[in-house]
C-alpha positions in Angstrom: 49.7 -5.0 138.7 48.6 -3.4 136.1 45.0 -2.4 135.3 45.6 -3.5 130.8 43.2 -5.3 131.8 40.1 -3.8 132.8 38.0 -2.5 130.2 37.5 0.9 131.4 41.2 0.6 131.1 41.0 -0.2 127.7 38.0 2.9 126.9 39.8 5.3 127.6 43.1 4.6 126.1 40.4 3.8 122.9 39.0 8.0 123.7 42.4 9.2 124.2 43.5 7.9 121.4 40.7 9.4 119.6 41.6 12.4 120.8 45.0 12.4 119.7 43.7 12.0 116.9 41.1 14.6 116.5 44.3 17.0 117.9 46.3 15.7 114.8 44.2 16.6 111.9 42.8 19.2 113.4 47.4 20.7 113.2 47.4 19.5 109.8 43.9 21.3 109.2 46.3 23.9 110.3 49.1 23.9 108.8 47.1 22.8 105.8 45.1 26.5 105.9 48.4 29.1 106.8 50.8 27.4 104.2 47.3 27.7 101.8 46.8 31.1 103.4 50.9 32.1 102.3 50.3 30.8 98.8 47.7 33.1 98.0 49.7 36.4 99.9 52.4 35.4 97.8 50.6 34.6 94.5 48.8 38.0 95.5 52.1 39.8 96.0 53.2 38.6 92.2 50.5 39.5 90.9 50.7 43.2 92.6 54.4 43.3 91.2 53.8 42.4 88.1 50.1 44.6 87.3 52.5 46.8 88.5 55.6 47.1 86.4 53.6 46.4 83.4 51.5 50.0 84.0 55.3 51.3 84.5 56.6 50.2 81.4 52.6 51.2 79.7 53.6 55.3 80.9 56.8 55.3 80.4 58.2 53.0 77.9 60.9 51.5 77.7 62.8 52.9 80.4 65.7 50.5 80.0 66.3 47.3 78.1 65.7 45.1 80.9 62.0 46.3 81.2 60.4 43.8 78.4 63.3 41.0 80.7 61.4 42.3 83.8 58.0 41.4 82.8 58.8 38.4 81.3 60.8 37.1 84.9 57.5 39.0 86.9 55.3 36.4 84.5 56.4 33.5 85.2 57.3 34.4 88.8 53.5 34.7 89.4 53.1 31.7 87.4 54.6 29.4 89.8 53.0 30.8 92.7 49.6 30.7 91.0 50.0 26.8 90.7 51.1 26.5 94.3 48.4 29.1 95.8 45.9 26.8 94.5 47.2 23.6 94.7 47.3 24.6 98.4 44.0 25.1 98.5 42.9 22.4 97.0 44.9 20.1 99.6 43.8 22.8 102.7 40.6 21.4 101.2 41.0 17.8 101.4 42.4 17.6 104.8 39.6 20.2 106.0 37.5 17.8 106.1 35.4 16.4 109.3 37.5 19.5 111.5 36.4 22.2 112.7 39.4 24.1 110.7 37.3 25.7 107.8 38.6 25.3 104.6 40.5 28.1 102.9 38.9 30.1 99.6 40.8 32.1 97.6 39.6 35.0 96.2 39.3 34.7 92.7 37.9 37.8 89.8 34.9 37.6 88.7 34.8 35.1 84.8 35.4 36.3 81.8 32.1 35.3 79.8 33.8 31.8 77.0 34.1 33.4 73.3 30.7 34.0 71.7 32.3 32.4 68.5 32.4 28.9 69.5 30.4 26.0 69.2 28.0 25.3 72.0 26.9 21.9 73.0 24.2 21.2 74.9 24.2 17.8 78.2 21.3 18.7 79.8 21.4 16.8 83.3 17.9 14.4 83.0 14.6 15.7 86.1 12.3 13.6 88.4 9.8 12.9 86.2 7.8 13.4 89.9 8.4 16.1 93.5 10.4 14.0 95.0 8.4 15.8 98.2 5.1 14.9 97.5 5.1 12.1 94.4 3.3 13.9 92.8 4.3 13.7 88.1 2.5 17.6 88.1 5.2 18.7 86.9 6.5 22.6 85.1 9.3 24.2 84.2 10.5 27.4 85.7 14.0 27.8 84.1 17.6 25.9 84.3 20.6 26.9 84.7 23.4 27.1 82.6 27.3 26.0 83.1 29.8 25.9 80.5 32.8 24.7 80.2 35.6 25.3 77.9 36.9 22.2 76.5 39.1 21.1 73.5 38.8 18.2 71.2 42.6 17.0 70.9 43.5 17.3 67.1 42.3 14.9 64.5 42.5 13.7 61.4 41.0 12.5 58.3 42.1 12.6 54.7 39.5 12.6 52.4 39.3 11.2 49.4 37.9 12.8 45.3 36.7 11.0 43.6 36.3 11.8 39.8 33.4 9.7 38.3 34.1 9.2 34.2 30.9 8.0 32.1 30.9 7.1 28.6 28.5 8.1 25.7 26.5 5.4 24.2 25.4 7.7 21.5 29.1 8.4 20.7 31.5 6.8 22.5 33.0 9.9 24.0 34.3 9.8 27.5 34.5 11.9 29.1 35.8 12.5 33.0 36.0 16.7 35.7 39.1 18.1 35.3 42.0 16.8 38.8 41.6 19.9 41.2 44.7 22.0 41.6 46.9 21.2 44.5 49.3 23.0 46.3 52.3 20.7 46.1 51.8 17.5 43.2 49.7 15.1 43.7 47.6 16.2 46.5 49.5 14.1 49.5 48.6 16.7 51.5 46.3 19.0 52.4 46.6 23.3 52.9 45.8 23.4 56.3 47.9 19.7 57.0 50.8 21.9 54.8 50.4 25.5 56.6 50.5 23.8 60.2 54.3 21.9 58.4 55.4 25.2 57.4 53.9 27.2 60.7 55.0 25.1 63.1 58.9 25.4 61.6 59.5 28.0 61.4 56.8 30.2 63.1 56.9 28.2 66.2 60.2 26.6 65.8 59.7 22.8 65.9 62.4 21.5 63.2 61.2 18.1 61.3 61.5 15.6 62.8 60.1 16.8 65.9 56.4 17.2 64.0 57.1 14.1 62.9 58.0 11.9 65.8 54.9 13.9 67.7 52.4 12.9 64.6 54.1 9.3 65.0 52.6 9.1 68.0 49.1 10.7 67.4 48.9 7.1 64.9 50.4 9.4 61.3 53.4 7.4 60.6 55.4 9.8 58.0 59.5 9.6 56.9 61.1 13.0 57.2 61.8 13.4 54.0 58.1 13.7 53.2 58.0 16.5 55.4 60.8 18.2 54.0 59.7 17.4 50.1 56.5 19.2 51.3 58.7 22.7 52.8 60.5 22.7 49.5 56.9 22.8 47.1 55.2 25.4 49.0 58.4 27.3 48.4 58.0 27.3 45.2 54.5 27.5 45.4 54.1 31.0 47.9 57.2 32.7 45.7 54.9 35.2 44.0 53.5 36.2 46.8 56.7 36.9 48.7 58.0 38.5 45.6 55.0 40.9 45.8 56.2 41.5 49.2 59.4 41.7 48.6 58.6 45.5 45.6 56.1 46.7 48.5 58.5 46.8 50.7 61.1 48.0 48.6 58.9 50.9 47.3 58.4 52.6 51.2 60.1 55.9 52.3 61.5 55.0 54.5 63.6 51.5 56.4 64.5 50.2 59.6 67.1 47.2 58.9 68.9 45.1 61.3 70.3 41.7 61.0 71.7 39.2 63.8 73.6 35.8 63.8 72.2 32.7 62.4 74.4 29.1 63.5 74.9 27.7 59.7 76.1 23.5 59.5 79.3 23.4 58.1 82.0 20.4 58.0 83.5 19.4 61.4 81.8 22.7 63.0 78.6 25.8 62.8 79.4 29.3 60.8 78.0 32.5 62.4 75.9 33.2 59.1 73.5 36.0 58.7 69.8 37.1 58.8 69.2 40.6 57.6 65.2 42.0 57.6 64.2 45.7 56.1 61.3 46.4 58.3 58.2 49.0 56.1 56.1 50.4 59.0 54.3 53.6 57.9 52.0 53.5 60.8 53.9 55.7 63.1 53.5 58.8 61.0 50.5 57.8 59.9 51.0 56.6 56.4 48.4 54.0 54.9 50.5 51.3 53.9 50.5 48.6 55.0 53.2 46.9 57.1 56.1 44.4 55.5 58.9 42.8 56.1 61.6 41.1 54.2 64.7 39.1 56.0 67.6 38.5 53.6 70.8 35.4 54.4 74.1 35.5 53.9 76.8 32.9 55.3 78.6 36.4 57.2 78.5 40.1 57.8 79.8 41.5 54.8 79.1 45.1 53.0 78.2 44.2 50.0 75.2 42.0 51.2 73.6 44.9 52.3 75.0 46.5 49.7 73.0 44.1 47.0 69.2 43.9 49.1 69.6 47.2 48.9 71.4 47.6 45.1 67.5 49.8 44.2 66.5 51.3 46.8 66.8 55.2 47.3 64.6 56.5 50.5 66.0 56.5 54.2 67.3 53.3 56.3 66.8 53.2 59.6 69.5 51.4 61.0 73.0 50.8 63.5 76.3 52.8 62.9 77.2 49.2 61.6 79.6 50.4 59.2 78.5 47.9 56.2 75.9 50.4 55.4 78.6 53.4 54.6 78.6 51.9 51.1 75.1 53.0 50.4 75.1 56.6 51.8 78.3 58.0 50.1 77.5 60.5 47.5 78.2 58.3 43.7 75.7 56.0 44.4 73.7 55.1 41.6 71.1 55.5 41.9 70.7 58.4 44.6 72.7 57.8 48.0 70.4 56.1 51.2 69.5 59.6 53.2 70.8 57.5 57.0 69.2 57.9 60.1 70.8 56.9 63.3 68.2 54.4 65.8 69.2 56.6 69.6 68.4 52.9 71.4 71.0 52.5 70.7 73.1 55.1 71.7 70.8 54.9 74.9 72.5 51.5 75.6 75.8 52.3 75.4 74.9 55.1 78.2 72.9 52.7 80.5 75.1 50.2 80.6 77.4 52.1 82.5 75.2 54.0 84.3 73.3 50.3 85.4 74.2 48.6 88.8 73.1 45.0 87.6 74.3 44.7 83.9 78.0 45.9 86.0 77.6 42.5 88.2 77.4 40.7 85.6 80.0 41.9 83.4 82.9 43.1 86.5 84.1 40.7 89.1 85.3 43.6 91.6 82.6 46.0 92.3 81.0 48.4 90.1 81.6 51.8 89.1 78.5 54.1 87.8 79.1 57.0 86.1 77.7 60.1 87.0 77.6 61.4 83.3 76.2 58.4 82.2 73.6 58.7 84.6 72.9 61.9 83.7 73.3 61.2 79.6 70.1 58.4 80.1 68.2 61.2 81.6 68.1 64.7 79.2 68.3 61.1 76.3 64.7 59.6 77.7 63.7 63.4 78.3 63.9 63.2 74.1 62.3 60.3 74.1 59.2 61.5 75.9 59.0 64.3 73.7 58.8 61.2 71.0 56.2 59.1 72.6 53.9 62.8 72.2 54.0 62.8 68.3 53.5 58.6 67.2 50.9 58.0 65.5 50.8 61.9 63.8 51.0 62.7 61.0 54.9 63.4 60.0 54.4 67.0 58.9 52.9 67.5 62.7 55.6 65.0 64.1 58.6 67.2 62.3 56.6 70.5 63.7 55.8 69.4 67.6 59.4 67.6 67.2 61.0 71.6 66.2 59.0 73.1 69.1 59.2 70.2 72.1 61.6 67.7 70.5 65.1 70.2 69.1 65.4 72.2 72.3 66.7 69.2 74.1 67.9 67.7 71.8 70.4 71.1 71.6 70.8 70.9 75.2 72.0 67.2 75.0 74.7 67.8 72.3 76.3 71.1 73.3 76.4 68.9 77.3 77.8 65.9 75.9 80.8 68.1 74.2 81.3 69.8 77.6 82.0 65.8 78.5 83.7 64.7 76.4 85.8 68.1 76.5 86.8 66.8 80.0 87.5 63.2 80.3 90.1 60.6 79.2 90.9 59.4 76.2 90.4 55.9 76.9 87.0 56.1 79.3 84.7 54.0 78.6 82.0 57.5 79.3 84.0 58.6 76.1 83.6 56.0 73.7 79.8 56.1 74.3 79.9 59.8 73.6 81.7 59.7 70.6 79.5 57.1 69.0 76.9 60.1 69.0 79.1 62.9 67.8 81.0 61.1 65.7 77.4 60.9 63.8 75.0 63.2 65.4 73.8 64.0 61.4 72.2 61.4 61.1 71.3 61.2 65.5 68.9 65.0 64.6 67.6 63.9 61.2 64.4 63.0 62.7 64.7 66.6 63.6 64.3 67.4 59.8 62.0 64.9 58.4 58.9 63.5 60.2 58.6 60.0 58.4 61.9 59.0 60.5 61.4 57.6 63.7 63.4 57.4 66.8 64.4 54.1 67.5 65.2 51.7 65.2 63.5 49.1 67.5 61.1 48.0 64.6 63.4 45.6 63.0 64.5 44.4 66.2 61.2 44.0 67.1 61.5 41.6 64.3 64.3 39.8 65.0 63.7 38.6 68.9 61.1 35.5 66.8 64.4 34.4 65.2 66.3 35.0 68.6 64.0 33.0 70.4 64.4 30.1 67.4 67.7 29.9 67.9 68.1 27.7 70.4 65.5 24.9 69.3 66.6 24.6 65.7 70.3 24.7 66.6 71.6 25.6 62.7 70.5 26.6 60.0 71.2 22.5 57.4 72.8 24.9 54.5 73.3 28.5 52.9 69.8 27.0 50.8 68.4 26.0 54.4 68.6 29.7 55.6 68.1 31.6 52.6 64.7 29.5 52.9 64.6 30.0 55.9 64.3 34.2 55.0 61.3 33.5 53.1 59.1 32.2 55.1 60.5 34.5 57.9 59.5 36.9 55.1 56.0 35.7 55.2 55.0 35.2 58.9 57.0 38.1 59.9 54.7 40.0 56.8 51.1 38.3 58.8 51.7 39.7 62.3 52.5 42.5 61.6 48.8 43.0 59.8 47.6 41.2 62.8 46.7 38.0 60.9 46.8 35.2 62.1 50.1 33.5 60.0 49.3 29.4 60.2 45.4 30.3 59.0 46.8 33.1 56.4 49.0 30.5 54.9 46.9 27.5 55.2 43.8 29.5 52.7 46.8 30.7 50.8 48.1 27.9 50.0 44.2 26.8 49.0 43.4 28.9 46.3 47.0 29.7 45.1 46.9 27.4 42.4 43.9 28.7 40.5 44.6 32.5 41.1 45.3 34.4 38.4 48.6 36.2 37.6 46.4 40.1 38.1 45.1 38.5 41.5 47.9 37.4 43.7 47.7 40.8 45.4 44.0 39.3 46.9 45.9 36.9 48.1 48.5 39.5 50.8 48.2 39.3 54.5 46.5 43.6 54.0 44.0 42.4 51.6 43.1 38.4 53.4 39.5 39.4 54.6 39.6 39.2 58.7 39.7 36.0 60.9 36.7 37.4 63.4 35.0 37.6 59.3 35.7 34.3 58.8 34.4 32.8 61.9 31.2 33.9 61.7 31.0 32.8 58.4 31.4 29.1 60.0 
């Protein structure tokens, strides 16, 4: 017989059930604690790896072309692990309630103060009017504790009504009315801030107009695609004087960085491969006083006639890769004068690096990678030249030249002798021979930096200017036409120049569109990015 009806037995079962539930809760809390601890350790490890990669990059520069990509990937990994650790911490705290297991609390660095220029809104929690201990109302304030929380106000839309009153004179019956204000676009349908946002999102963050239209519609503002496109075209016409000033400034440089990248262009039943060219003026490496600027051009193909046309009146130094289309620019019979050509050591190093890098070979080859000791030694010797060049960055041209002659020139001479001796022992079709020939066939252009302090060792300034276009290609897929490619190059010139001068492109475009219509011709240079007031001054004024 069983004793199910026995009250003592029921109580024992209930007690056992409670104990089992408590033990299960303890086990769940322990598991959550272990999971939160493991997630925190993984996030800490990812942070240390990221900081290590960043410090190596800062100390030793781009020792590998994959350096920037490695840092970006580590940042993505750290982002995911940090979010997982915070999530596990919150879940662990919730399941630890009612148990003897202590909730896991992550160690976080001290929080930086929130930006001082942001407006503050005080929300005062009302204190008690009487003492909760004795009930007395004789209270005196000792101080206050303030907790600051960063908050954002969603985008607000408004319509500005500009009213112009008319008056009639009772004496002479004349009617007077103030003139209409200037607007950046005809009829003043959109304000300058909204126009700047459309332009920057399309060309700066690579958001096509149809995506902008859909987002505005979700916010309650219905705008047609044709209306937005009309405004883009009108703004391009308004901003053309500034583009001409930037173009003149770039082409007046003593030295230019030149490069190009592909851009898909919509064609009948397919897309063609167009080109965006950039010419960057950046005199900061040799302590030049001129502000930096970038000029973009568009072409349907990569024929040599395009860079020849872009630089028709230019007669300075061109830093670029070994693209044969630049050859016509350096011919002795070129008018007005032949350009001085300086080749990029980063391009030359990359050819050796690809033959000495295991990871890159595994991506291209199905069989086992073959690491060339000659290529690895070439990378080491070229890196020594780069190390010497870092010591002269930012110094005046004459000082750069003197230090190069003392430090870099012996390294380059040894490199040339070593390359020629290695090339003599290699077969004609050896991949390393091709990398060596790339340098030796135009050794004078590669070593021109040893005779002119204005020349840089690499063409990275132009490649940095094109980086945003490479990222944007995946967003906007293709340019709609040749005219669209030209308009994109036009806007990239303005936006890239603003970024080179550490100016917020959208804020600058908004201010320019607000004032360019009533700015006199001789005052237009005041609207250029390097003459525009810094954002900090604007924030203080606000």
